[in-house]
C-alpha positions as a printed NumPy array, in Angstrom:
array([[138.42 ,  95.972,  72.012],
       [137.913,  92.223,  73.282],
       [140.385,  89.931,  72.677],
       [137.407,  88.072,  71.008],
       [136.863,  90.56 ,  68.305],
       [140.171,  91.754,  66.839],
       [138.089,  93.593,  64.262],
       [134.478,  95.721,  64.636],
       [131.473,  93.446,  64.253],
       [128.459,  94.641,  61.699],
       [126.407,  93.912,  64.814],
       [125.837,  93.115,  68.671],
       [123.374,  92.029,  70.009],
       [124.031,  93.26 ,  73.801],
       [121.679,  92.554,  77.182],
       [120.074,  89.377,  76.041],
       [119.884,  85.857,  77.596],
       [121.031,  82.913,  74.857],
       [119.501,  79.55 ,  74.119],
       [121.984,  78.114,  72.041],
       [119.801,  75.947,  70.614],
       [121.426,  72.603,  71.959],
       [119.064,  72.46 ,  74.726],
       [121.231,  73.237,  76.987],
       [119.75 ,  76.207,  80.228],
       [120.105,  80.09 ,  78.47 ],
       [123.281,  82.295,  79.505],
       [123.998,  85.71 ,  79.706],
       [125.942,  86.929,  76.7  ],
       [126.34 ,  89.25 ,  73.898],
       [126.464,  88.181,  70.381],
       [128.701,  89.78 ,  67.961],
       [127.839,  89.291,  63.804],
       [130.385,  90.183,  60.82 ],
       [128.79 ,  89.614,  57.623],
       [126.495,  86.708,  57.54 ],
       [128.056,  85.128,  60.625],
       [128.436,  85.205,  64.229],
       [131.996,  85.955,  65.164],
       [131.619,  85.859,  68.835],
       [129.406,  85.077,  71.91 ],
       [130.239,  86.353,  75.722],
       [131.327,  89.247,  77.844],
       [131.829,  91.867,  74.691],
       [131.639,  95.031,  76.741],
       [134.578,  96.496,  75.492],
       [133.716,  95.509,  71.765],
       [133.02 ,  97.668,  69.039],
       [130.24 ,  97.307,  66.971],
       [128.816,  99.454,  63.798],
       [125.329,  98.92 ,  64.814],
       [124.148,  97.676,  68.449],
       [120.965,  96.237,  69.464],
       [120.043,  96.675,  73.319],
       [118.159,  93.441,  73.75 ],
       [117.782,  93.071,  77.736],
       [115.016,  90.981,  79.114],
       [114.845,  89.21 ,  75.771],
       [115.732,  85.748,  74.526],
       [117.914,  85.31 ,  71.535],
       [117.72 ,  82.315,  70.105],
       [118.937,  80.424,  66.81 ],
       [116.44 ,  81.352,  64.042],
       [113.273,  78.841,  63.747],
       [113.499,  76.657,  61.043],
       [110.14 ,  75.367,  59.677],
       [110.004,  71.624,  58.668],
       [107.626,  71.324,  56.952],
       [106.147,  73.877,  54.088],
       [104.362,  74.454,  50.92 ],
       [106.123,  77.804,  50.311],
       [107.908,  76.468,  47.076],
       [105.771,  79.356,  44.91 ],
       [104.707,  81.422,  47.787],
       [108.398,  82.539,  48.447],
       [108.776,  83.597,  44.742],
       [105.223,  85.166,  44.435],
       [105.393,  87.231,  47.932],
       [109.234,  87.693,  48.224],
       [108.346,  89.272,  52.012],
       [107.574,  86.239,  53.116],
       [105.673,  88.165,  55.861],
       [104.146,  84.43 ,  57.616],
       [107.194,  83.06 ,  58.306],
       [109.846,  85.658,  59.358],
       [107.192,  87.47 ,  61.314],
       [106.869,  84.271,  63.517],
       [110.91 ,  84.019,  64.025],
       [111.34 ,  81.588,  60.847],
       [114.501,  82.231,  59.084],
       [114.273,  79.018,  57.027],
       [111.696,  77.166,  55.445],
       [111.873,  73.535,  53.869],
       [109.713,  73.262,  51.04 ],
       [108.648,  69.983,  48.705],
       [107.099,  68.367,  51.281],
       [104.559,  65.752,  50.979],
       [105.588,  64.671,  47.717],
       [104.998,  68.17 ,  45.965],
       [107.907,  70.03 ,  44.738],
       [107.556,  72.995,  42.673],
       [110.89 ,  71.814,  40.348],
       [110.744,  69.731,  37.292],
       [107.409,  70.727,  36.55 ],
       [105.342,  72.661,  33.987],
       [101.555,  73.083,  33.442],
       [ 99.671,  74.129,  30.446],
       [ 96.486,  74.226,  32.007],
       [ 94.506,  73.798,  35.087],
       [ 96.594,  71.958,  37.827],
       [ 95.087,  68.692,  39.5  ],
       [ 95.346,  68.335,  43.218],
       [ 97.812,  67.692,  45.043],
       [100.016,  70.475,  43.291],
       [ 96.895,  73.166,  43.454],
       [ 98.219,  73.464,  47.451],
       [100.845,  75.506,  45.731],
       [ 99.871,  77.93 ,  43.101],
       [ 99.091,  78.602,  39.475],
       [ 99.482,  77.314,  36.06 ],
       [102.062,  79.887,  35.288],
       [104.104,  79.322,  38.122],
       [105.238,  76.191,  37.354],
       [108.393,  77.15 ,  35.45 ],
       [111.358,  75.937,  36.653],
       [112.355,  72.573,  34.535],
       [115.205,  72.113,  36.63 ],
       [116.323,  72.374,  40.08 ],
       [119.142,  74.806,  39.359],
       [116.254,  77.081,  37.99 ],
       [114.853,  76.676,  41.222],
       [117.688,  77.554,  43.484],
       [118.437,  80.663,  40.726],
       [115.153,  81.776,  40.698],
       [115.271,  81.824,  44.992],
       [118.479,  84.119,  45.323],
       [117.375,  86.498,  42.581],
       [113.567,  87.334,  44.67 ],
       [116.277,  87.491,  47.59 ],
       [113.184,  86.322,  49.821],
       [112.465,  87.308,  53.677],
       [113.612,  83.587,  54.46 ],
       [116.216,  81.147,  53.666],
       [114.347,  78.278,  51.482],
       [115.641,  74.753,  51.653],
       [114.318,  71.744,  49.476],
       [113.513,  68.657,  49.567],
       [112.724,  66.524,  46.192],
       [108.854,  65.759,  45.651],
       [107.894,  62.154,  44.793],
       [104.883,  63.172,  43.179],
       [106.656,  65.364,  41.342],
       [109.142,  63.154,  39.858],
       [105.721,  60.727,  39.212],
       [104.331,  62.916,  37.079],
       [107.447,  64.026,  35.491],
       [108.351,  60.545,  34.388],
       [105.637,  57.981,  34.928],
       [103.255,  57.291,  32.074],
       [100.105,  56.259,  33.626],
       [ 99.858,  57.505,  37.297],
       [ 97.331,  54.697,  37.876],
       [100.075,  52.128,  38.531],
       [103.597,  51.275,  39.412],
       [106.504,  52.569,  37.595],
       [108.454,  50.659,  35.542],
       [112.365,  50.236,  35.72 ],
       [112.672,  52.451,  33.565],
       [110.71 ,  55.111,  35.061],
       [112.153,  54.407,  38.155],
       [115.395,  55.19 ,  36.55 ],
       [114.453,  58.385,  35.35 ],
       [112.78 ,  59.573,  38.328],
       [116.268,  58.557,  39.717],
       [118.576,  60.647,  37.673],
       [116.175,  63.208,  37.988],
       [116.735,  62.887,  41.841],
       [120.259,  62.538,  41.509],
       [120.511,  65.74 ,  39.839],
       [118.614,  67.782,  42.587],
       [121.358,  66.284,  45.368],
       [123.984,  66.767,  43.521],
       [122.96 ,  70.643,  43.469],
       [121.821,  70.713,  47.386],
       [118.844,  68.859,  47.572],
       [118.031,  68.17 ,  51.257],
       [116.791,  64.715,  49.867],
       [113.399,  62.844,  49.185],
       [109.824,  63.685,  50.344],
       [107.001,  61.607,  49.305],
       [102.981,  61.116,  49.898],
       [101.149,  58.609,  49.017],
       [ 97.682,  59.515,  50.411],
       [ 98.218,  61.2  ,  47.122],
       [ 96.051,  60.248,  44.223],
       [ 99.331,  61.096,  41.97 ],
       [101.306,  58.517,  44.254],
       [ 99.2  ,  55.374,  45.643],
       [ 99.932,  53.428,  43.072],
       [103.543,  53.248,  44.366],
       [104.743,  50.859,  46.541],
       [107.805,  50.046,  48.601],
       [109.934,  48.68 ,  45.452],
       [109.054,  51.916,  43.639],
       [110.252,  54.106,  46.394],
       [113.653,  52.354,  48.106],
       [115.986,  53.287,  44.759],
       [114.916,  56.789,  45.397],
       [115.58 ,  56.146,  49.238],
       [118.875,  54.076,  48.43 ],
       [120.182,  57.275,  46.274],
       [119.275,  59.42 ,  48.529],
       [121.058,  57.87 ,  51.823],
       [124.411,  57.434,  49.325],
       [124.415,  61.315,  49.489],
       [123.596,  61.898,  53.002],
       [119.883,  62.993,  52.811],
       [117.092,  62.587,  54.262],
       [113.35 ,  61.116,  53.171],
       [110.251,  62.324,  54.919],
       [107.055,  60.857,  54.118],
       [103.293,  61.578,  54.308],
       [102.607,  58.247,  54.779],
       [ 99.456,  56.528,  53.295],
       [ 96.973,  56.168,  56.043],
       [ 97.342,  58.531,  59.128],
       [ 93.244,  56.91 ,  59.875],
       [ 92.507,  53.96 ,  60.401],
       [ 95.525,  51.844,  59.218],
       [ 97.951,  54.082,  60.43 ],
       [100.042,  51.53 ,  61.796],
       [100.37 ,  49.681,  58.369],
       [101.439,  53.271,  56.718],
       [104.161,  53.515,  58.934],
       [105.229,  49.629,  58.464],
       [105.326,  50.887,  54.837],
       [107.593,  53.789,  55.043],
       [109.858,  52.067,  57.679],
       [110.049,  49.258,  55.031],
       [110.69 ,  52.128,  51.787],
       [114.436,  52.177,  53.142],
       [116.914,  49.734,  53.623],
       [119.453,  52.125,  54.274],
       [119.421,  52.085,  58.11 ],
       [121.789,  55.408,  57.909],
       [119.391,  57.588,  56.484],
       [117.096,  59.976,  58.78 ],
       [113.536,  58.913,  58.409],
       [110.948,  61.748,  59.306],
       [107.224,  61.071,  59.433],
       [105.3  ,  64.061,  57.832],
       [102.898,  66.236,  60.397],
       [101.846,  63.305,  63.072],
       [ 99.08 ,  62.646,  63.786],
       [ 96.143,  59.94 ,  64.386],
       [ 92.989,  61.373,  62.951],
       [ 89.173,  60.91 ,  62.934],
       [ 87.353,  59.898,  65.95 ],
       [ 88.372,  56.144,  65.941],
       [ 91.92 ,  56.549,  66.559],
       [ 91.901,  59.425,  69.105],
       [ 94.161,  57.874,  71.939],
       [ 96.726,  56.021,  69.633],
       [ 99.081,  58.087,  69.555],
       [100.791,  55.814,  72.732],
       [100.667,  53.039,  70.157],
       [102.302,  55.217,  67.092],
       [105.113,  56.675,  69.051],
       [105.664,  53.243,  70.856],
       [106.596,  52.059,  66.971],
       [108.228,  54.647,  66.313],
       [110.6  ,  54.225,  69.639],
       [111.199,  50.538,  68.929],
       [112.475,  51.414,  65.164],
       [114.536,  54.303,  66.312],
       [116.593,  51.581,  68.665],
       [118.707,  50.912,  65.027],
       [117.926,  53.796,  63.264],
       [117.502,  57.613,  62.919],
       [113.615,  58.167,  62.699],
       [112.169,  61.734,  63.483],
       [108.584,  63.268,  63.251],
       [107.311,  66.987,  63.175],
       [104.375,  68.092,  63.93 ],
       [102.113,  71.211,  64.198],
       [100.714,  72.2  ,  67.714],
       [ 96.908,  72.332,  66.401],
       [ 93.957,  70.163,  66.977],
       [ 92.956,  70.528,  63.362],
       [ 94.367,  69.851,  60.039],
       [ 94.193,  71.617,  56.687],
       [ 94.749,  70.327,  53.052],
       [ 92.671,  69.778,  49.456],
       [ 88.496,  69.155,  50.088],
       [ 88.273,  65.568,  50.046],
       [ 85.395,  63.109,  50.136],
       [ 86.695,  60.545,  51.769],
       [ 87.746,  63.022,  54.701],
       [ 84.186,  64.376,  55.297],
       [ 82.853,  61.49 ,  57.172],
       [ 79.909,  63.749,  59.96 ],
       [ 82.08 ,  63.005,  62.584],
       [ 84.03 ,  66.403,  63.085],
       [ 83.965,  69.829,  61.982],
       [ 85.007,  70.663,  58.474],
       [ 85.362,  74.038,  57.548],
       [ 85.627,  75.301,  53.51 ],
       [ 88.94 ,  77.15 ,  53.081],
       [ 88.207,  77.655,  49.121],
       [ 86.083,  76.551,  46.866],
       [ 86.544,  76.889,  43.049],
       [ 83.029,  76.262,  42.014],
       [ 81.356,  77.818,  44.796],
       [ 84.29 ,  80.469,  46.006],
       [ 81.304,  82.014,  48.247],
       [ 81.322,  78.394,  51.15 ],
       [ 84.667,  80.047,  52.18 ],
       [ 84.652,  80.307,  55.796],
       [ 81.76 ,  78.172,  55.783],
       [ 81.121,  75.049,  58.025],
       [ 80.444,  71.674,  55.267],
       [ 77.341,  70.374,  57.791],
       [ 75.671,  73.777,  57.215],
       [ 76.372,  73.548,  53.396],
       [ 74.837,  70.308,  53.303],
       [ 72.144,  70.863,  55.431],
       [ 71.594,  74.115,  53.045],
       [ 71.612,  71.788,  49.543],
       [ 69.935,  68.432,  51.135],
       [ 72.986,  66.286,  50.974],
       [ 75.528,  64.163,  53.018],
       [ 78.711,  65.952,  53.575],
       [ 80.396,  63.296,  51.163],
       [ 78.065,  64.843,  48.768],
       [ 78.459,  68.354,  49.273],
       [ 82.424,  67.819,  49.62 ],
       [ 82.147,  66.575,  45.998],
       [ 79.652,  69.487,  44.357],
       [ 82.574,  72.391,  45.985],
       [ 85.493,  70.225,  44.609],
       [ 88.46 ,  71.052,  43.873],
       [ 88.491,  73.119,  46.699],
       [ 90.154,  73.1  ,  50.338],
       [ 89.336,  72.295,  54.066],
       [ 90.   ,  72.766,  57.407],
       [ 89.512,  69.071,  59.698],
       [ 89.373,  69.396,  62.958],
       [ 90.807,  65.72 ,  63.266],
       [ 93.288,  65.144,  66.351],
       [ 92.533,  65.151,  70.138],
       [ 94.627,  67.626,  72.235],
       [ 96.259,  64.224,  74.409],
       [ 97.636,  63.193,  71.225],
       [ 98.946,  66.855,  69.493],
       [100.845,  67.337,  73.236],
       [101.899,  63.558,  73.512],
       [103.505,  64.037,  69.981],
       [104.873,  67.22 ,  70.565],
       [106.403,  66.179,  73.57 ],
       [108.486,  63.315,  71.838],
       [112.064,  64.412,  72.246],
       [112.654,  63.01 ,  68.68 ],
       [109.481,  65.559,  67.275],
       [110.749,  68.546,  65.574],
       [107.813,  71.77 ,  64.317],
       [106.528,  72.353,  61.126],
       [103.629,  74.742,  60.085],
       [102.307,  73.143,  57.186],
       [100.351,  75.71 ,  56.394],
       [ 98.963,  76.437,  52.561],
       [ 99.964,  80.03 ,  51.988],
       [ 97.72 ,  80.569,  48.523],
       [ 94.69 ,  79.486,  50.727],
       [ 92.233,  81.852,  51.431],
       [ 91.376,  81.314,  54.151],
       [ 94.643,  79.261,  55.542],
       [ 94.799,  77.677,  59.01 ],
       [ 96.208,  79.917,  61.683],
       [ 99.238,  77.441,  61.957],
       [100.664,  79.494,  58.465],
       [101.222,  82.196,  61.002],
       [101.165,  80.862,  64.225],
       [103.044,  77.688,  64.728],
       [106.061,  78.889,  66.296],
       [105.145,  81.48 ,  68.91 ],
       [101.965,  78.986,  69.621],
       [104.913,  76.366,  70.673],
       [106.963,  78.608,  72.811],
       [103.839,  80.914,  74.653],
       [100.772,  78.286,  74.608],
       [102.192,  74.949,  75.324],
       [105.995,  75.715,  76.305],
       [105.329,  78.718,  78.929],
       [101.42 ,  78.537,  79.705],
       [100.744,  74.431,  79.872],
       [104.605,  73.709,  81.197],
       [104.754,  70.735,  78.014],
       [108.647,  71.582,  77.85 ],
       [111.132,  74.013,  79.383],
       [111.737,  76.585,  76.456],
       [114.806,  75.507,  76.375],
       [113.697,  71.868,  74.662],
       [110.939,  74.031,  72.647],
       [113.757,  75.81 ,  70.502],
       [115.813,  72.939,  70.039],
       [113.351,  71.48 ,  68.659],
       [112.532,  74.117,  65.94 ],
       [116.39 ,  75.302,  65.55 ],
       [119.169,  72.746,  66.462],
       [117.283,  69.154,  65.694],
       [116.134,  70.803,  62.574],
       [119.325,  71.69 ,  61.139],
       [120.519,  68.779,  62.302],
       [117.979,  66.158,  60.923],
       [118.086,  67.638,  57.401],
       [121.878,  68.779,  56.564],
       [121.902,  72.427,  57.026],
       [125.484,  71.992,  59.46 ],
       [126.16 ,  76.033,  59.921],
       [122.189,  76.674,  61.287],
       [120.373,  75.808,  64.099],
       [122.93 ,  76.752,  66.832],
       [124.294,  80.268,  68.639],
       [128.23 ,  79.426,  68.259],
       [130.883,  81.244,  66.617],
       [130.745,  80.869,  62.921],
       [127.665,  79.868,  62.687],
       [125.402,  81.435,  60.315],
       [123.652,  84.763,  61.893],
       [120.107,  83.216,  61.321],
       [119.092,  84.669,  64.812],
       [115.63 ,  85.62 ,  66.932],
       [115.187,  87.674,  69.671],
       [111.851,  87.219,  71.713],
       [110.302,  88.047,  74.647],
       [109.092,  84.959,  76.579],
       [106.517,  86.293,  78.757],
       [104.982,  87.887,  75.893],
       [105.391,  85.396,  72.667],
       [101.897,  84.219,  71.599],
       [100.258,  83.198,  68.228],
       [ 97.498,  85.689,  67.239],
       [ 96.038,  84.113,  64.374],
       [ 92.459,  82.731,  64.655],
       [ 90.343,  79.814,  62.49 ],
       [ 87.975,  82.937,  61.499],
       [ 91.099,  85.785,  60.991],
       [ 94.439,  83.765,  60.069],
       [ 96.697,  86.216,  58.919],
       [ 97.874,  87.849,  62.31 ],
       [101.305,  88.155,  63.285],
       [101.912,  86.939,  66.241],
       [102.775,  88.496,  69.549],
       [106.645,  88.971,  71.321],
       [108.811,  88.799,  68.405],
       [111.018,  91.456,  68.221],
       [114.03 ,  91.108,  65.948],
       [114.547,  88.626,  63.388],
       [118.272,  88.615,  61.909],
       [118.545,  86.39 ,  58.484],
       [121.931,  85.904,  57.283],
       [123.259,  89.061,  59.271],
       [120.661,  91.587,  58.378],
       [117.883,  92.418,  60.632],
       [114.585,  91.342,  58.552],
       [111.955,  91.852,  61.396],
       [112.042,  94.353,  63.458],
       [109.416,  96.146,  66.388],
       [106.682,  94.046,  64.587],
       [107.72 ,  95.129,  60.622],
       [109.487,  94.065,  58.214],
       [112.452,  95.247,  57.697],
       [115.785,  94.198,  55.278],
       [115.167,  91.176,  52.546],
       [118.281,  88.994,  52.858],
       [117.135,  85.373,  52.223],
       [118.624,  82.821,  50.307],
       [118.425,  79.419,  48.572],
       [120.442,  77.017,  51.865],
       [122.18 ,  73.691,  49.853],
       [122.121,  70.318,  52.052],
       [125.523,  70.971,  53.943],
       [125.826,  66.852,  55.306],
       [128.09 ,  65.039,  53.066],
       [130.224,  68.144,  52.452],
       [128.214,  69.893,  50.035],
       [128.16 ,  73.217,  51.246],
       [125.409,  75.492,  52.526],
       [125.034,  78.433,  49.482]])
């Protein structure tokens, strides 16, 4: 028996090339797992194991971390989480864009943006701990880690969402945020783009951001404007946190709208200047189209818009807004109003900007998919294989090791998941095994709910959860912030 293993392993992966999540070159090694931990990495020819997987010719990588999701409720309603585990994701971060499930309850219809998450009956988690317990009880296919949404706090604590919060209301929001941070929340997210938070300003955000910094958390933001005033919106975000040690993440960074194509040089230059004295990161998805609620101001007539759902006109899902407007004899903005509440996919970015943002060393990857959308954006099912296959392998945008680092090690360190994101003894046994020559996204805009190719095996907390293009056992759990000594659940 190998001196590295004094006891038999539960599982050994043999014959693969390890890309460990640090950005270092891949190397041939066996990986041994006992319980939910990696116990050895190296030459383990003599080591015994209860089960072995031959992974010759395949890449053995840390499980991918989807840093930007809206799976808050879908991971409970549909705990198999096929859209994520099928593309190699082992941990999803929920609570993005200021929208999170804990602390909310609805008796009737849900206003935007909370309707992106689910239905009224599903918001039943009055405390953060209740949500964490529900995740553990559901035992989803992937791990779940959570941010606290600023809009959620506002809806709970602010009497009039059309104005800035009072000092008393800020104190009430801070108390709920502190409670969640004490129970393992990763940090705070905001979405000043949405009507629930547009009245907030820097002075409302600063006390919340200060509390997150004290807890060694992270602050992510769907900034107020990703269009013409994107520089002003970035300045507002960076000025909303005085603590220079607080990691800031620009959510789904993009330069949206035809007039702003090419401005990524400007925005990335600004981000680099700010990064000289504070930790600033971003996430993005590898597509030129975004997806959110259907809004008149986004239907500018200059880009293609595909309606993904509509409450008053469900029959229009899958059709171009331009065609609907022509049939109705109105502008696209008017058509958007008539179709609302609804959702849409907006072809609003330029490929050159997408690539420039993806190449940046501080850019992580997040699907930003809407799992409750009847016709979801293909990013929900295809983000990570698209980065690995289309962009890293085929387009040569970055080395494979760097692509893996940005979806594993960088994400784990940024969000305070200290025991995940790399392949090494003592780390959580979240592992994705894939074929570097075959990995590819298959989901398309007309047919978006299709598992990707080339993902061979996915292991979650030591248990195989995806095997031979099919789901296996569910072994996800709620994962708490481990930066600052809180530890993972």
